[in-house]
N, CA, C and O atoms as a Tripos MOL2 file, in Angstrom:
@<TRIPOS>MOLECULE
protein
  312   311    78     0     0
PROTEIN
NO_CHARGES

@<TRIPOS>ATOM
      1 N           0.8480   -1.1750    0.0000 N.3       1 MET1
      2 CA          0.0000    0.0000    0.0000 C.3       1 MET1
      3 C           0.8930    1.2380    0.0000 C.2       1 MET1
      4 O           1.8520    1.3110    0.7690 O.2       1 MET1
      5 N           0.5950    2.1780   -0.8280 N.am      2 ASP2
      6 CA          1.3800    3.3990   -1.0000 C.3       2 ASP2
      7 C           1.1270    4.3570    0.1730 C.2       2 ASP2
      8 O           0.0370    4.9190    0.2870 O.2       2 ASP2
      9 N           2.1210    4.5430    1.0390 N.am      3 GLN3
     10 CA          1.9760    5.3670    2.2410 C.3       3 GLN3
     11 C           1.6950    6.8310    1.9030 C.2       3 GLN3
     12 O           0.8840    7.4750    2.5680 O.2       3 GLN3
     13 N           2.3580    7.3560    0.8790 N.am      4 ASP4
     14 CA          2.1370    8.7420    0.4680 C.3       4 ASP4
     15 C           0.6950    8.9520    0.0180 C.2       4 ASP4
     16 O           0.0550    9.9390    0.3800 O.2       4 ASP4
     17 N           0.2040    8.0250   -0.7630 N.am      5 GLN5
     18 CA         -1.1770    8.0710   -1.2480 C.3       5 GLN5
     19 C          -2.1490    7.9990   -0.0710 C.2       5 GLN5
     20 O          -3.1450    8.7210   -0.0370 O.2       5 GLN5
     21 N          -1.8560    7.1310    0.8830 N.am      6 LEU6
     22 CA         -2.6960    6.9760    2.0670 C.3       6 LEU6
     23 C          -2.7410    8.2770    2.8730 C.2       6 LEU6
     24 O          -3.8040    8.6750    3.3490 O.2       6 LEU6
     25 N          -1.6040    8.9320    3.0270 N.am      7 GLU7
     26 CA         -1.5480   10.2020    3.7550 C.3       7 GLU7
     27 C          -2.3350   11.2910    3.0340 C.2       7 GLU7
     28 O          -3.0190   12.0860    3.6790 O.2       7 GLU7
     29 N          -2.2480   11.3380    1.7210 N.am      8 ARG8
     30 CA         -3.0030   12.3410    0.9500 C.3       8 ARG8
     31 C          -4.5100   12.1360    1.1020 C.2       8 ARG8
     32 O          -5.2640   13.0910    1.2910 O.2       8 ARG8
     33 N          -4.9300   10.8860    1.0180 N.am      9 ILE9
     34 CA         -6.3580   10.5920    1.1530 C.3       9 ILE9
     35 C          -6.8280   10.8980    2.5710 C.2       9 ILE9
     36 O          -7.9160   11.4450    2.7530 O.2       9 ILE9
     37 N          -6.0300   10.5560    3.5750 N.am     10 THR10
     38 CA         -6.3710   10.8600    4.9680 C.3      10 THR10
     39 C          -6.5270   12.3610    5.1560 C.2      10 THR10
     40 O          -7.4750   12.8140    5.7980 O.2      10 THR10
     41 N          -5.6130   13.1250    4.6040 N.am     11 SER11
     42 CA         -5.6750   14.5830    4.6930 C.3      11 SER11
     43 C          -6.9250   15.1240    3.9960 C.2      11 SER11
     44 O          -7.5930   16.0180    4.5160 O.2      11 SER11
     45 N          -7.2340   14.5870    2.8370 N.am     12 LEU12
     46 CA         -8.4330   14.9990    2.1040 C.3      12 LEU12
     47 C          -9.6890   14.7180    2.9260 C.2      12 LEU12
     48 O         -10.5910   15.5530    2.9910 O.2      12 LEU12
     49 N          -9.7460   13.5610    3.5430 N.am     13 LEU13
     50 CA        -10.9000   13.2030    4.3710 C.3      13 LEU13
     51 C         -11.0540   14.1510    5.5530 C.2      13 LEU13
     52 O         -12.1520   14.6350    5.8290 O.2      13 LEU13
     53 N          -9.9480   14.4160    6.2510 N.am     14 LYS14
     54 CA        -10.0020   15.3010    7.4170 C.3      14 LYS14
     55 C         -10.3490   16.7300    7.0240 C.2      14 LYS14
     56 O         -10.9210   17.4700    7.8240 O.2      14 LYS14
     57 N         -10.0100   17.1220    5.8070 N.am     15 GLY15
     58 CA        -10.3680   18.4490    5.3290 C.3      15 GLY15
     59 C         -11.8150   18.5480    4.8670 C.2      15 GLY15
     60 O         -12.3640   19.6450    4.7570 O.2      15 GLY15
     61 N         -12.4310   17.4030    4.5980 N.am     16 SER16
     62 CA        -13.7990   17.3870    4.0790 C.3      16 SER16
     63 C         -14.8540   17.1070    5.1460 C.2      16 SER16
     64 O         -15.9910   17.5640    5.0290 O.2      16 SER16
     65 N         -14.4850   16.3620    6.1800 N.am     17 TRP17
     66 CA        -15.4150   16.0000    7.2490 C.3      17 TRP17
     67 C         -14.7250   16.1550    8.5970 C.2      17 TRP17
     68 O         -13.5110   15.9740    8.6920 O.2      17 TRP17
     69 N         -15.4820   16.4870    9.6440 N.am     18 PRO18
     70 CA        -14.8840   16.5070   10.9840 C.3      18 PRO18
     71 C         -14.7210   15.0630   11.4690 C.2      18 PRO18
     72 O         -15.7080   14.3770   11.7380 O.2      18 PRO18
     73 N         -13.4750   14.6090   11.5790 N.am     19 MET19
     74 CA        -13.2220   13.2420   12.0370 C.3      19 MET19
     75 C         -11.8580   13.1440   12.6810 C.2      19 MET19
     76 O         -10.9670   13.9550   12.4280 O.2      19 MET19
     77 N         -11.7150   12.1440   13.5110 N.am     20 GLU20
     78 CA        -10.4540   11.8820   14.1910 C.3      20 GLU20
     79 C          -9.4680   11.2250   13.2260 C.2      20 GLU20
     80 O          -9.8620   10.6710   12.2000 O.2      20 GLU20
     81 N          -8.1960   11.2940   13.5650 N.am     21 GLU21
     82 CA         -7.1290   10.7330   12.7270 C.3      21 GLU21
     83 C          -7.3240    9.2430   12.4590 C.2      21 GLU21
     84 O          -7.1930    8.7920   11.3210 O.2      21 GLU21
     85 N          -7.6370    8.4760   13.5080 N.am     22 ASP22
     86 CA         -7.7710    7.0220   13.3160 C.3      22 ASP22
     87 C          -8.9510    6.6630   12.4210 C.2      22 ASP22
     88 O          -8.8660    5.7250   11.6280 O.2      22 ASP22
     89 N         -10.0490    7.4020   12.5420 N.am     23 GLU23
     90 CA        -11.2070    7.1760   11.6710 C.3      23 GLU23
     91 C         -10.8530    7.5220   10.2260 C.2      23 GLU23
     92 O         -11.2000    6.7870    9.3020 O.2      23 GLU23
     93 N         -10.1600    8.6440   10.0390 N.am     24 ALA24
     94 CA         -9.7560    9.0630    8.6940 C.3      24 ALA24
     95 C          -8.8080    8.0440    8.0650 C.2      24 ALA24
     96 O          -8.9200    7.7460    6.8760 O.2      24 ALA24
     97 N          -7.8820    7.5120    8.8530 N.am     25 GLN25
     98 CA         -6.9470    6.5090    8.3260 C.3      25 GLN25
     99 C          -7.6630    5.2200    7.9400 C.2      25 GLN25
    100 O          -7.3360    4.5990    6.9290 O.2      25 GLN25
    101 N          -8.6300    4.8260    8.7420 N.am     26 HIS26
    102 CA         -9.3950    3.6100    8.4370 C.3      26 HIS26
    103 C         -10.1620    3.7750    7.1190 C.2      26 HIS26
    104 O         -10.1200    2.8970    6.2580 O.2      26 HIS26
    105 N         -10.8530    4.8900    6.9700 N.am     27 ILE27
    106 CA        -11.6080    5.1500    5.7460 C.3      27 ILE27
    107 C         -10.6540    5.2980    4.5630 C.2      27 ILE27
    108 O         -10.9420    4.8120    3.4690 O.2      27 ILE27
    109 N          -9.5230    5.9640    4.7760 N.am     28 ALA28
    110 CA         -8.5350    6.1430    3.7030 C.3      28 ALA28
    111 C          -8.0050    4.8010    3.2120 C.2      28 ALA28
    112 O          -7.8030    4.6130    2.0120 O.2      28 ALA28
    113 N          -7.7810    3.8760    4.1280 N.am     29 THR29
    114 CA         -7.3220    2.5380    3.7450 C.3      29 THR29
    115 C          -8.3600    1.8560    2.8550 C.2      29 THR29
    116 O          -8.0160    1.2460    1.8430 O.2      29 THR29
    117 N          -9.6270    1.9640    3.2390 N.am     30 ASN30
    118 CA        -10.7000    1.3820    2.4270 C.3      30 ASN30
    119 C         -10.7780    2.0510    1.0580 C.2      30 ASN30
    120 O         -10.9790    1.3790    0.0460 O.2      30 ASN30
    121 N         -10.6210    3.3650    1.0280 N.am     31 CYS31
    122 CA        -10.6630    4.0960   -0.2400 C.3      31 CYS31
    123 C          -9.5120    3.6750   -1.1500 C.2      31 CYS31
    124 O          -9.7050    3.4760   -2.3490 O.2      31 CYS31
    125 N          -8.3300    3.5420   -0.5870 N.am     32 LEU32
    126 CA         -7.1680    3.1640   -1.3860 C.3      32 LEU32
    127 C          -7.3320    1.7580   -1.9630 C.2      32 LEU32
    128 O          -6.9050    1.4890   -3.0860 O.2      32 LEU32
    129 N          -7.9430    0.8740   -1.1990 N.am     33 GLU33
    130 CA         -8.2200   -0.4720   -1.7160 C.3      33 GLU33
    131 C          -9.1430   -0.4030   -2.9300 C.2      33 GLU33
    132 O          -8.9440   -1.1250   -3.9070 O.2      33 GLU33
    133 N         -10.1420    0.4580   -2.8670 N.am     34 VAL34
    134 CA        -11.0500    0.6440   -4.0070 C.3      34 VAL34
    135 C         -10.2830    1.2050   -5.2000 C.2      34 VAL34
    136 O         -10.4450    0.7300   -6.3240 O.2      34 VAL34
    137 N          -9.4550    2.2070   -4.9600 N.am     35 LEU35
    138 CA         -8.7230    2.8590   -6.0470 C.3      35 LEU35
    139 C          -7.7250    1.9290   -6.7270 C.2      35 LEU35
    140 O          -7.4640    2.0660   -7.9220 O.2      35 LEU35
    141 N          -7.1740    0.9930   -5.9820 N.am     36 GLU36
    142 CA         -6.1580    0.1070   -6.5420 C.3      36 GLU36
    143 C          -6.7380   -1.0490   -7.3500 C.2      36 GLU36
    144 O          -5.9950   -1.7970   -7.9860 O.2      36 GLU36
    145 N          -8.0430   -1.1960   -7.3290 N.am     37 ARG37
    146 CA         -8.6740   -2.2320   -8.1540 C.3      37 ARG37
    147 C          -8.5990   -1.8120   -9.6120 C.2      37 ARG37
    148 O          -8.6250   -0.6240   -9.9350 O.2      37 ARG37
    149 N          -8.5060   -2.7920  -10.4760 N.am     38 ASP38
    150 CA         -8.4800   -2.5140  -11.9080 C.3      38 ASP38
    151 C          -9.9260   -2.3460  -12.3700 C.2      38 ASP38
    152 O         -10.5590   -3.2950  -12.8310 O.2      38 ASP38
    153 N         -10.4300   -1.1330  -12.2390 N.am     39 ALA39
    154 CA        -11.8280   -0.8590  -12.5690 C.3      39 ALA39
    155 C         -11.9200    0.4930  -13.2660 C.2      39 ALA39
    156 O         -10.9840    1.2920  -13.2270 O.2      39 ALA39
    157 N         -13.0330    0.7290  -13.8880 N.am     40 GLY40
    158 CA        -13.2600    1.9930  -14.5710 C.3      40 GLY40
    159 C         -13.6700    3.0930  -13.6080 C.2      40 GLY40
    160 O         -13.9090    2.8540  -12.4240 O.2      40 GLY40
    161 N         -13.7440    4.2970  -14.1410 N.am     41 TYR41
    162 CA        -14.0860    5.4760  -13.3430 C.3      41 TYR41
    163 C         -15.4140    5.3080  -12.6190 C.2      41 TYR41
    164 O         -15.4890    5.5250  -11.4100 O.2      41 TYR41
    165 N         -16.4470    4.9290  -13.3320 N.am     42 ARG42
    166 CA        -17.7930    4.8430  -12.7530 C.3      42 ARG42
    167 C         -17.8420    3.8130  -11.6180 C.2      42 ARG42
    168 O         -18.4670    4.0550  -10.5850 O.2      42 ARG42
    169 N         -17.1880    2.6750  -11.8110 N.am     43 ASP43
    170 CA        -17.1600    1.6420  -10.7730 C.3      43 ASP43
    171 C         -16.4280    2.1460   -9.5320 C.2      43 ASP43
    172 O         -16.8890    1.9390   -8.4090 O.2      43 ASP43
    173 N         -15.2990    2.8020   -9.7330 N.am     44 ARG44
    174 CA        -14.5560    3.3530   -8.5840 C.3      44 ARG44
    175 C         -15.3810    4.3940   -7.8490 C.2      44 ARG44
    176 O         -15.4320    4.3990   -6.6190 O.2      44 ARG44
    177 N         -16.0260    5.2750   -8.6020 N.am     45 LEU45
    178 CA        -16.8440    6.3150   -7.9790 C.3      45 LEU45
    179 C         -17.9620    5.6880   -7.1460 C.2      45 LEU45
    180 O         -18.1890    6.0940   -6.0060 O.2      45 LEU45
    181 N         -18.6500    4.7160   -7.7030 N.am     46 THR46
    182 CA        -19.7380    4.0430   -6.9910 C.3      46 THR46
    183 C         -19.2330    3.3840   -5.7170 C.2      46 THR46
    184 O         -19.8560    3.5040   -4.6620 O.2      46 THR46
    185 N         -18.1110    2.6910   -5.8120 N.am     47 ARG47
    186 CA        -17.5620    2.0060   -4.6370 C.3      47 ARG47
    187 C         -17.0720    3.0000   -3.5790 C.2      47 ARG47
    188 O         -17.2530    2.7700   -2.3840 O.2      47 ARG47
    189 N         -16.4580    4.0940   -4.0100 N.am     48 LEU48
    190 CA        -16.0020    5.1050   -3.0550 C.3      48 LEU48
    191 C         -17.1810    5.7420   -2.3260 C.2      48 LEU48
    192 O         -17.1010    6.0090   -1.1270 O.2      48 LEU48
    193 N         -18.2690    5.9840   -3.0420 N.am     49 MET49
    194 CA        -19.4380    6.6040   -2.4190 C.3      49 MET49
    195 C         -20.0020    5.7120   -1.3080 C.2      49 MET49
    196 O         -20.6180    6.2140   -0.3680 O.2      49 MET49
    197 N         -19.7990    4.4080   -1.4070 N.am     50 ARG50
    198 CA        -20.2550    3.4840   -0.3560 C.3      50 ARG50
    199 C         -19.3470    3.5300    0.8690 C.2      50 ARG50
    200 O         -19.7830    3.2260    1.9790 O.2      50 ARG50
    201 N         -18.0900    3.9100    0.6690 N.am     51 VAL51
    202 CA        -17.1000    3.9220    1.7490 C.3      51 VAL51
    203 C         -17.0920    5.2640    2.4860 C.2      51 VAL51
    204 O         -16.8820    5.3050    3.6990 O.2      51 VAL51
    205 N         -17.3180    6.3450    1.7650 N.am     52 LEU52
    206 CA        -17.2070    7.6890    2.3350 C.3      52 LEU52
    207 C         -18.3990    8.0280    3.2220 C.2      52 LEU52
    208 O         -19.4850    7.4770    3.0410 O.2      52 LEU52
    209 N         -18.1990    8.9460    4.1950 N.am     53 PRO53
    210 CA        -19.3100    9.3900    5.0400 C.3      53 PRO53
    211 C         -20.4430    9.9450    4.1730 C.2      53 PRO53
    212 O         -20.1960   10.6300    3.1800 O.2      53 PRO53
    213 N         -21.6720    9.6470    4.5540 N.am     54 SER54
    214 CA        -22.8110    9.9860    3.6990 C.3      54 SER54
    215 C         -23.6120   11.2070    4.1560 C.2      54 SER54
    216 O         -24.7070   11.4450    3.6460 O.2      54 SER54
    217 N         -23.0900   11.9780    5.1000 N.am     55 GLU55
    218 CA        -23.8410   13.1430    5.5810 C.3      55 GLU55
    219 C         -24.1660   14.1140    4.4470 C.2      55 GLU55
    220 O         -25.2410   14.7130    4.4200 O.2      55 GLU55
    221 N         -23.2390   14.2600    3.5260 N.am     56 CYS56
    222 CA        -23.4390   15.1760    2.3990 C.3      56 CYS56
    223 C         -22.9480   14.4860    1.1230 C.2      56 CYS56
    224 O         -21.7470   14.2960    0.9280 O.2      56 CYS56
    225 N         -23.8870   14.1180    0.2700 N.am     57 ALA57
    226 CA        -23.5420   13.3910   -0.9580 C.3      57 ALA57
    227 C         -22.6380   14.2200   -1.8670 C.2      57 ALA57
    228 O         -21.7620   13.6720   -2.5350 O.2      57 ALA57
    229 N         -22.8420   15.5270   -1.8970 N.am     58 MET58
    230 CA        -22.0260   16.3860   -2.7630 C.3      58 MET58
    231 C         -20.5710   16.3880   -2.2910 C.2      58 MET58
    232 O         -19.6550   16.2940   -3.1090 O.2      58 MET58
    233 N         -20.3570   16.4920   -0.9970 N.am     59 THR59
    234 CA        -18.9960   16.4460   -0.4520 C.3      59 THR59
    235 C         -18.3510   15.1020   -0.7620 C.2      59 THR59
    236 O         -17.1810   15.0460   -1.1430 O.2      59 THR59
    237 N         -19.1040   14.0260   -0.6030 N.am     60 ALA60
    238 CA        -18.5810   12.6890   -0.8930 C.3      60 ALA60
    239 C         -18.2200   12.5600   -2.3680 C.2      60 ALA60
    240 O         -17.1770   11.9980   -2.7020 O.2      60 ALA60
    241 N         -19.0620   13.0710   -3.2440 N.am     61 ALA61
    242 CA        -18.7880   12.9940   -4.6850 C.3      61 ALA61
    243 C         -17.5470   13.8000   -5.0500 C.2      61 ALA61
    244 O         -16.7250   13.3460   -5.8450 O.2      61 ALA61
    245 N         -17.4080   14.9830   -4.4790 N.am     62 LEU62
    246 CA        -16.2230   15.8070   -4.7480 C.3      62 LEU62
    247 C         -14.9570   15.1240   -4.2390 C.2      62 LEU62
    248 O         -13.9390   15.0930   -4.9320 O.2      62 LEU62
    249 N         -15.0250   14.5810   -3.0310 N.am     63 ALA63
    250 CA        -13.8630   13.8940   -2.4630 C.3      63 ALA63
    251 C         -13.5080   12.6620   -3.2960 C.2      63 ALA63
    252 O         -12.3310   12.4070   -3.5510 O.2      63 ALA63
    253 N         -14.5050   11.9060   -3.7160 N.am     64 ALA64
    254 CA        -14.2660   10.7120   -4.5310 C.3      64 ALA64
    255 C         -13.5900   11.0880   -5.8450 C.2      64 ALA64
    256 O         -12.6470   10.4220   -6.2720 O.2      64 ALA64
    257 N         -14.0660   12.1460   -6.4830 N.am     65 ASN65
    258 CA        -13.4550   12.5980   -7.7370 C.3      65 ASN65
    259 C         -12.0140   13.0350   -7.5270 C.2      65 ASN65
    260 O         -11.1540   12.7530   -8.3610 O.2      65 ASN65
    261 N         -11.7430   13.7200   -6.4240 N.am     66 GLN66
    262 CA        -10.3710   14.1400   -6.1310 C.3      66 GLN66
    263 C          -9.4750   12.9300   -5.9070 C.2      66 GLN66
    264 O          -8.3380   12.9030   -6.3770 O.2      66 GLN66
    265 N          -9.9790   11.9290   -5.1920 N.am     67 MET67
    266 CA         -9.1900   10.7190   -4.9400 C.3      67 MET67
    267 C          -8.8800    9.9830   -6.2380 C.2      67 MET67
    268 O          -7.7560    9.5270   -6.4460 O.2      67 MET67
    269 N          -9.8740    9.8700   -7.1030 N.am     68 ILE68
    270 CA         -9.6640    9.1950   -8.3880 C.3      68 ILE68
    271 C          -8.6250    9.9600   -9.1970 C.2      68 ILE68
    272 O          -7.7490    9.3560   -9.8170 O.2      68 ILE68
    273 N          -8.7210   11.2800   -9.1920 N.am     69 GLY69
    274 CA         -7.7490   12.1010   -9.9130 C.3      69 GLY69
    275 C          -6.3480   11.9660   -9.3500 C.2      69 GLY69
    276 O          -5.3860   11.8130  -10.1020 O.2      69 GLY69
    277 N          -6.2250   12.0210   -8.0250 N.am     70 LEU70
    278 CA         -4.9180   11.8600   -7.3800 C.3      70 LEU70
    279 C          -4.3140   10.5020   -7.6990 C.2      70 LEU70
    280 O          -3.1250   10.3930   -8.0010 O.2      70 LEU70
    281 N          -5.1330    9.4820   -7.6290 N.am     71 HIS71
    282 CA         -4.6420    8.1230   -7.8690 C.3      71 HIS71
    283 C          -4.2270    7.9470   -9.3310 C.2      71 HIS71
    284 O          -3.1980    7.3320   -9.6130 O.2      71 HIS71
    285 N          -5.0120    8.4760  -10.2480 N.am     72 SER72
    286 CA         -4.6920    8.3530  -11.6750 C.3      72 SER72
    287 C          -3.4130    9.0970  -12.0140 C.2      72 SER72
    288 O          -2.5840    8.5920  -12.7710 O.2      72 SER72
    289 N          -3.2440   10.2900  -11.4630 N.am     73 THR73
    290 CA         -2.0440   11.0880  -11.7050 C.3      73 THR73
    291 C          -0.8240   10.3800  -11.1450 C.2      73 THR73
    292 O           0.2170   10.3130  -11.7990 O.2      73 THR73
    293 N          -0.9490    9.8590   -9.9560 N.am     74 ARG74
    294 CA          0.1580    9.1570   -9.2960 C.3      74 ARG74
    295 C           0.5420    7.8970  -10.0750 C.2      74 ARG74
    296 O           1.7240    7.5830  -10.2200 O.2      74 ARG74
    297 N          -0.4620    7.1870  -10.5710 N.am     75 LYS75
    298 CA         -0.2280    5.9540  -11.3100 C.3      75 LYS75
    299 C           0.5380    6.2360  -12.6070 C.2      75 LYS75
    300 O           1.4430    5.4860  -12.9730 O.2      75 LYS75
    301 N           0.1720    7.3190  -13.2990 N.am     76 ARG76
    302 CA          0.8500    7.6830  -14.5500 C.3      76 ARG76
    303 C           2.2760    8.1400  -14.3110 C.2      76 ARG76
    304 O           3.1410    7.9450  -15.1650 O.2      76 ARG76
    305 N           2.5320    8.7490  -13.1530 N.am     77 ALA77
    306 CA          3.8690    9.2730  -12.8460 C.3      77 ALA77
    307 C           4.8740    8.1500  -12.6060 C.2      77 ALA77
    308 O           6.0780    8.3510  -12.7680 O.2      77 ALA77
    309 N           4.3920    6.9780  -12.2240 N.am     78 HIS78
    310 CA          5.3020    5.8510  -11.9340 C.3      78 HIS78
    311 C           5.4980    5.0130  -13.1100 C.2      78 HIS78
    312 O           6.2290    4.0250  -13.0500 O.2      78 HIS78
@<TRIPOS>BOND
     1     1     2 1
     2     2     3 1
     3     3     4 2
     4     3     5 am
     5     5     6 1
     6     6     7 1
     7     7     8 2
     8     7     9 am
     9     9    10 1
    10    10    11 1
    11    11    12 2
    12    11    13 am
    13    13    14 1
    14    14    15 1
    15    15    16 2
    16    15    17 am
    17    17    18 1
    18    18    19 1
    19    19    20 2
    20    19    21 am
    21    21    22 1
    22    22    23 1
    23    23    24 2
    24    23    25 am
    25    25    26 1
    26    26    27 1
    27    27    28 2
    28    27    29 am
    29    29    30 1
    30    30    31 1
    31    31    32 2
    32    31    33 am
    33    33    34 1
    34    34    35 1
    35    35    36 2
    36    35    37 am
    37    37    38 1
    38    38    39 1
    39    39    40 2
    40    39    41 am
    41    41    42 1
    42    42    43 1
    43    43    44 2
    44    43    45 am
    45    45    46 1
    46    46    47 1
    47    47    48 2
    48    47    49 am
    49    49    50 1
    50    50    51 1
    51    51    52 2
    52    51    53 am
    53    53    54 1
    54    54    55 1
    55    55    56 2
    56    55    57 am
    57    57    58 1
    58    58    59 1
    59    59    60 2
    60    59    61 am
    61    61    62 1
    62    62    63 1
    63    63    64 2
    64    63    65 am
    65    65    66 1
    66    66    67 1
    67    67    68 2
    68    67    69 am
    69    69    70 1
    70    70    71 1
    71    71    72 2
    72    71    73 am
    73    73    74 1
    74    74    75 1
    75    75    76 2
    76    75    77 am
    77    77    78 1
    78    78    79 1
    79    79    80 2
    80    79    81 am
    81    81    82 1
    82    82    83 1
    83    83    84 2
    84    83    85 am
    85    85    86 1
    86    86    87 1
    87    87    88 2
    88    87    89 am
    89    89    90 1
    90    90    91 1
    91    91    92 2
    92    91    93 am
    93    93    94 1
    94    94    95 1
    95    95    96 2
    96    95    97 am
    97    97    98 1
    98    98    99 1
    99    99   100 2
   100    99   101 am
   101   101   102 1
   102   102   103 1
   103   103   104 2
   104   103   105 am
   105   105   106 1
   106   106   107 1
   107   107   108 2
   108   107   109 am
   109   109   110 1
   110   110   111 1
   111   111   112 2
   112   111   113 am
   113   113   114 1
   114   114   115 1
   115   115   116 2
   116   115   117 am
   117   117   118 1
   118   118   119 1
   119   119   120 2
   120   119   121 am
   121   121   122 1
   122   122   123 1
   123   123   124 2
   124   123   125 am
   125   125   126 1
   126   126   127 1
   127   127   128 2
   128   127   129 am
   129   129   130 1
   130   130   131 1
   131   131   132 2
   132   131   133 am
   133   133   134 1
   134   134   135 1
   135   135   136 2
   136   135   137 am
   137   137   138 1
   138   138   139 1
   139   139   140 2
   140   139   141 am
   141   141   142 1
   142   142   143 1
   143   143   144 2
   144   143   145 am
   145   145   146 1
   146   146   147 1
   147   147   148 2
   148   147   149 am
   149   149   150 1
   150   150   151 1
   151   151   152 2
   152   151   153 am
   153   153   154 1
   154   154   155 1
   155   155   156 2
   156   155   157 am
   157   157   158 1
   158   158   159 1
   159   159   160 2
   160   159   161 am
   161   161   162 1
   162   162   163 1
   163   163   164 2
   164   163   165 am
   165   165   166 1
   166   166   167 1
   167   167   168 2
   168   167   169 am
   169   169   170 1
   170   170   171 1
   171   171   172 2
   172   171   173 am
   173   173   174 1
   174   174   175 1
   175   175   176 2
   176   175   177 am
   177   177   178 1
   178   178   179 1
   179   179   180 2
   180   179   181 am
   181   181   182 1
   182   182   183 1
   183   183   184 2
   184   183   185 am
   185   185   186 1
   186   186   187 1
   187   187   188 2
   188   187   189 am
   189   189   190 1
   190   190   191 1
   191   191   192 2
   192   191   193 am
   193   193   194 1
   194   194   195 1
   195   195   196 2
   196   195   197 am
   197   197   198 1
   198   198   199 1
   199   199   200 2
   200   199   201 am
   201   201   202 1
   202   202   203 1
   203   203   204 2
   204   203   205 am
   205   205   206 1
   206   206   207 1
   207   207   208 2
   208   207   209 am
   209   209   210 1
   210   210   211 1
   211   211   212 2
   212   211   213 am
   213   213   214 1
   214   214   215 1
   215   215   216 2
   216   215   217 am
   217   217   218 1
   218   218   219 1
   219   219   220 2
   220   219   221 am
   221   221   222 1
   222   222   223 1
   223   223   224 2
   224   223   225 am
   225   225   226 1
   226   226   227 1
   227   227   228 2
   228   227   229 am
   229   229   230 1
   230   230   231 1
   231   231   232 2
   232   231   233 am
   233   233   234 1
   234   234   235 1
   235   235   236 2
   236   235   237 am
   237   237   238 1
   238   238   239 1
   239   239   240 2
   240   239   241 am
   241   241   242 1
   242   242   243 1
   243   243   244 2
   244   243   245 am
   245   245   246 1
   246   246   247 1
   247   247   248 2
   248   247   249 am
   249   249   250 1
   250   250   251 1
   251   251   252 2
   252   251   253 am
   253   253   254 1
   254   254   255 1
   255   255   256 2
   256   255   257 am
   257   257   258 1
   258   258   259 1
   259   259   260 2
   260   259   261 am
   261   261   262 1
   262   262   263 1
   263   263   264 2
   264   263   265 am
   265   265   266 1
   266   266   267 1
   267   267   268 2
   268   267   269 am
   269   269   270 1
   270   270   271 1
   271   271   272 2
   272   271   273 am
   273   273   274 1
   274   274   275 1
   275   275   276 2
   276   275   277 am
   277   277   278 1
   278   278   279 1
   279   279   280 2
   280   279   281 am
   281   281   282 1
   282   282   283 1
   283   283   284 2
   284   283   285 am
   285   285   286 1
   286   286   287 1
   287   287   288 2
   288   287   289 am
   289   289   290 1
   290   290   291 1
   291   291   292 2
   292   291   293 am
   293   293   294 1
   294   294   295 1
   295   295   296 2
   296   295   297 am
   297   297   298 1
   298   298   299 1
   299   299   300 2
   300   299   301 am
   301   301   302 1
   302   302   303 1
   303   303   304 2
   304   303   305 am
   305   305   306 1
   306   306   307 1
   307   307   308 2
   308   307   309 am
   309   309   310 1
   310   310   311 1
   311   311   312 2
@<TRIPOS>SUBSTRUCTURE
     1 MET1         2 RESIDUE 1 A MET
     2 ASP2         6 RESIDUE 1 A ASP
     3 GLN3        10 RESIDUE 1 A GLN
     4 ASP4        14 RESIDUE 1 A ASP
     5 GLN5        18 RESIDUE 1 A GLN
     6 LEU6        22 RESIDUE 1 A LEU
     7 GLU7        26 RESIDUE 1 A GLU
     8 ARG8        30 RESIDUE 1 A ARG
     9 ILE9        34 RESIDUE 1 A ILE
    10 THR10       38 RESIDUE 1 A THR
    11 SER11       42 RESIDUE 1 A SER
    12 LEU12       46 RESIDUE 1 A LEU
    13 LEU13       50 RESIDUE 1 A LEU
    14 LYS14       54 RESIDUE 1 A LYS
    15 GLY15       58 RESIDUE 1 A GLY
    16 SER16       62 RESIDUE 1 A SER
    17 TRP17       66 RESIDUE 1 A TRP
    18 PRO18       70 RESIDUE 1 A PRO
    19 MET19       74 RESIDUE 1 A MET
    20 GLU20       78 RESIDUE 1 A GLU
    21 GLU21       82 RESIDUE 1 A GLU
    22 ASP22       86 RESIDUE 1 A ASP
    23 GLU23       90 RESIDUE 1 A GLU
    24 ALA24       94 RESIDUE 1 A ALA
    25 GLN25       98 RESIDUE 1 A GLN
    26 HIS26      102 RESIDUE 1 A HIS
    27 ILE27      106 RESIDUE 1 A ILE
    28 ALA28      110 RESIDUE 1 A ALA
    29 THR29      114 RESIDUE 1 A THR
    30 ASN30      118 RESIDUE 1 A ASN
    31 CYS31      122 RESIDUE 1 A CYS
    32 LEU32      126 RESIDUE 1 A LEU
    33 GLU33      130 RESIDUE 1 A GLU
    34 VAL34      134 RESIDUE 1 A VAL
    35 LEU35      138 RESIDUE 1 A LEU
    36 GLU36      142 RESIDUE 1 A GLU
    37 ARG37      146 RESIDUE 1 A ARG
    38 ASP38      150 RESIDUE 1 A ASP
    39 ALA39      154 RESIDUE 1 A ALA
    40 GLY40      158 RESIDUE 1 A GLY
    41 TYR41      162 RESIDUE 1 A TYR
    42 ARG42      166 RESIDUE 1 A ARG
    43 ASP43      170 RESIDUE 1 A ASP
    44 ARG44      174 RESIDUE 1 A ARG
    45 LEU45      178 RESIDUE 1 A LEU
    46 THR46      182 RESIDUE 1 A THR
    47 ARG47      186 RESIDUE 1 A ARG
    48 LEU48      190 RESIDUE 1 A LEU
    49 MET49      194 RESIDUE 1 A MET
    50 ARG50      198 RESIDUE 1 A ARG
    51 VAL51      202 RESIDUE 1 A VAL
    52 LEU52      206 RESIDUE 1 A LEU
    53 PRO53      210 RESIDUE 1 A PRO
    54 SER54      214 RESIDUE 1 A SER
    55 GLU55      218 RESIDUE 1 A GLU
    56 CYS56      222 RESIDUE 1 A CYS
    57 ALA57      226 RESIDUE 1 A ALA
    58 MET58      230 RESIDUE 1 A MET
    59 THR59      234 RESIDUE 1 A THR
    60 ALA60      238 RESIDUE 1 A ALA
    61 ALA61      242 RESIDUE 1 A ALA
    62 LEU62      246 RESIDUE 1 A LEU
    63 ALA63      250 RESIDUE 1 A ALA
    64 ALA64      254 RESIDUE 1 A ALA
    65 ASN65      258 RESIDUE 1 A ASN
    66 GLN66      262 RESIDUE 1 A GLN
    67 MET67      266 RESIDUE 1 A MET
    68 ILE68      270 RESIDUE 1 A ILE
    69 GLY69      274 RESIDUE 1 A GLY
    70 LEU70      278 RESIDUE 1 A LEU
    71 HIS71      282 RESIDUE 1 A HIS
    72 SER72      286 RESIDUE 1 A SER
    73 THR73      290 RESIDUE 1 A THR
    74 ARG74      294 RESIDUE 1 A ARG
    75 LYS75      298 RESIDUE 1 A LYS
    76 ARG76      302 RESIDUE 1 A ARG
    77 ALA77      306 RESIDUE 1 A ALA
    78 HIS78      310 RESIDUE 1 A HIS
């Protein structure tokens, strides 16, 4: 598991929702597992929306899109 990627996702989560570090890390781990699957954009988005906090669907959708973008950019750089 990519530690840098995990830290970025954890930071994104904490910036989007009020949550403790351990909760953010747990959710970030689940998100990274979704992102690392060989799947298309729509499938990743759907799976991320199930993992992310659901208080605000718009915030979850924005965060999911940012995660997909970060992961895709990082993947191309390597």
